[in-house]
C-alpha positions in Angstrom: 218.1 120.8 79.2 219.2 117.6 77.0 217.0 116.6 74.2 214.2 113.9 74.6 214.4 110.9 72.3 211.0 112.1 70.7 212.2 115.5 70.5 215.5 114.2 68.4 213.0 111.7 66.5 210.9 114.6 65.6 213.8 117.0 64.2 214.9 113.7 62.3 212.0 113.2 60.3 211.3 117.0 59.8 215.2 117.0 58.1 214.2 113.6 56.2 210.9 115.2 54.9 213.0 118.0 53.6 216.1 116.4 52.3 213.6 113.5 50.3 212.1 116.4 48.5 215.1 118.5 47.4 216.4 115.1 46.4 213.5 113.9 44.3 213.1 117.7 42.4 217.3 117.7 41.7 216.9 113.7 40.4 213.9 114.6 38.0 215.6 117.7 36.7 219.4 116.2 36.4 217.8 112.6 34.8 216.2 114.9 31.8 219.2 116.9 31.2 221.4 113.8 31.3 218.8 112.0 29.1 219.4 113.8 26.0 222.8 112.8 26.2 222.1 109.0 27.1 223.0 107.6 23.6 226.4 109.0 23.8 226.5 107.3 27.2 225.0 103.9 26.0 227.6 104.4 22.9 230.4 104.5 25.6 229.3 101.2 27.3 228.6 99.3 24.3 232.5 100.3 23.2 234.0 99.4 27.2 232.4 96.6 27.3 233.1 95.1 23.6 229.4 94.2 23.2 226.6 94.7 20.5 222.9 95.1 21.6 219.3 94.9 20.4 216.2 95.3 21.9 212.9 93.2 21.2 210.1 96.5 21.8 208.8 99.2 20.4 209.1 101.3 23.7 212.8 99.7 25.0 215.2 101.9 24.0 213.6 104.5 25.2 212.7 103.3 28.9 216.3 101.9 28.5 217.8 105.2 27.8 216.0 106.3 31.0 216.9 103.8 33.0 220.8 104.8 32.1 220.0 108.3 32.8 218.6 107.5 36.4 221.4 106.1 37.0 223.6 108.6 36.0 221.8 111.2 37.5 222.4 109.3 40.9 225.6 108.7 40.7 226.6 112.2 39.8 224.3 113.5 42.5 226.3 111.3 45.1 228.2 114.4 46.5 225.4 116.3 47.2 223.2 113.7 49.2 226.5 112.7 51.1 226.8 116.4 52.2 223.1 117.0 52.5 223.6 113.5 55.2 226.2 115.3 56.8 224.7 118.4 57.1 221.7 116.1 59.3 224.4 114.3 61.8 225.3 118.2 62.9 221.8 119.4 62.5 219.8 116.5 64.2 222.7 114.0 66.0 225.3 116.8 67.2 228.1 115.7 65.4 230.7 118.6 65.0 231.4 120.0 61.5 234.6 118.6 61.5 233.7 114.9 62.0 230.6 115.9 59.2 233.0 116.5 57.1 235.4 113.3 56.9 232.1 111.3 57.0 230.8 113.1 53.6 234.5 112.9 52.2 235.0 109.1 53.4 231.9 108.3 52.1 232.3 109.4 48.8 236.0 108.3 48.5 234.1 104.5 48.8 231.1 105.3 47.1 233.2 106.6 43.5 236.0 103.4 44.6 233.3 100.7 44.6 231.9 102.1 41.3 235.3 101.9 39.7 235.8 98.9 41.2 232.9 97.5 39.6 233.5 99.6 36.0 237.0 98.9 35.3 237.5 94.6 37.4 234.4 93.6 38.3 231.8 94.0 35.0 234.6 93.2 32.4 235.7 89.7 34.1 232.1 88.9 34.6 230.4 89.8 31.5 233.3 88.2 29.3 232.9 84.6 32.0 229.3 84.4 31.2 229.3 85.4 27.3 232.1 82.8 26.8 230.0 80.2 26.9 228.9 81.1 23.2 229.9 79.0 20.5 230.0 78.4 16.7 226.4 77.2 17.3 225.4 79.2 20.1 225.4 83.3 20.1 224.6 86.2 22.8 222.1 88.4 21.9 221.8 90.6 24.7 218.5 93.1 24.9 219.6 96.9 25.6 217.2 97.2 28.3 219.0 94.1 30.0 221.7 95.6 29.8 221.2 98.5 31.6 219.8 97.3 34.1 222.6 94.4 34.9 225.3 97.1 34.3 222.8 100.3 36.6 222.6 97.9 39.6 226.0 96.8 40.0 227.4 100.3 39.6 225.4 101.2 42.5 225.5 98.2 44.5 229.0 98.2 44.5 229.1 102.0 45.2 226.6 101.3 48.6 228.4 98.1 49.5 231.3 99.8 49.5 230.0 102.2 52.6 230.1 99.0 54.8 233.5 100.0 56.5 231.8 104.1 57.2 228.3 102.7 58.2 230.1 100.2 61.1 232.6 102.7 61.8 229.4 105.2 62.6 227.2 102.2 64.4 230.3 102.0 67.3 230.9 106.5 67.0 227.1 106.3 68.0 227.6 103.2 70.3 225.0 101.5 68.7 227.7 98.7 68.9 231.4 97.8 69.6 233.8 96.3 67.2 233.1 92.8 69.1 230.1 92.8 68.2 230.8 92.7 64.4 232.7 89.9 65.3 230.6 88.4 67.2 228.2 87.5 64.7 230.6 86.5 62.0 228.9 84.0 61.0 225.7 85.7 61.1 227.4 88.0 58.5 228.6 85.6 56.2 224.7 84.4 55.9 223.5 88.2 54.9 226.1 88.2 53.1 225.4 85.4 50.8 221.4 86.3 50.9 222.2 90.1 49.7 224.6 88.7 46.5 221.6 86.3 45.8 219.3 88.7 45.6 221.1 91.5 44.2 222.9 89.7 41.6 221.4 89.3 38.3 220.9 86.0 38.1 221.7 83.2 41.6 224.6 81.7 40.3 227.7 81.0 42.0 229.6 83.1 40.0 227.7 86.1 40.0 227.2 86.0 43.5 231.1 85.5 44.2 231.4 88.4 42.0 229.3 90.2 45.4 229.8 88.5 48.0 234.0 88.5 48.0 233.9 92.1 48.2 231.0 92.2 50.7 233.0 90.1 53.0 236.5 91.4 52.5 235.0 94.8 53.8 233.5 93.5 56.3 236.4 92.2 57.5 237.8 95.7 56.6 235.1 97.5 58.6 236.1 96.0 61.8 239.5 96.7 61.9 238.8 100.2 60.9 236.1 100.5 64.3 238.4 98.3 66.4 241.7 100.9 65.7 239.1 104.5 65.5 236.5 103.0 68.7 238.8 101.1 70.8 237.3 99.5 73.7 237.5 101.0 77.2 239.4 99.3 79.8 
């Protein structure tokens, strides 16, 4: 006898509660471990982006290292989080284990691809451009807290937005919508992308928005193509 929607929702909520509790425990422990190594990670970031940092408050260095540890914990926990999510597809939504494994590996690859793309391409180019306004009479003084916020926000955001093609494909697989739906609402997607880029970027200027908005749009179009290939319309 097929389960009712209410039964599926109850099982989903139970799974989410257990998942969030386990994630919180692992996140706290991993953040504490990374914190002791965070000065080395901060030194690496300074060397990679060739920036000298300053702090303007007594607690700012400690809070910056704590934020850096939190970002590092989330990035390192990505395989475990995605594995638990793939298990949820099997236990709650009835996906096959093969499909859930493909989902996990695809999501993991896309997340790290987004973070690496941001770290080696977007951020160096963006930081050099934004600091290009310095002159003989105008020198940048970068606060360590804002530097960590900037780097962490971009890394996590790009890791997540690179999941767009997978999310679109999953929605089509669940019959929530079809590939043609995404194409039909493309103009609204462009507007939403512009809003997301304005909200997620540290400064709402055109250049910063383009650093996130252009990859978002490319990923959206890629998602339409992949969803169309994997979920062809029925004749």
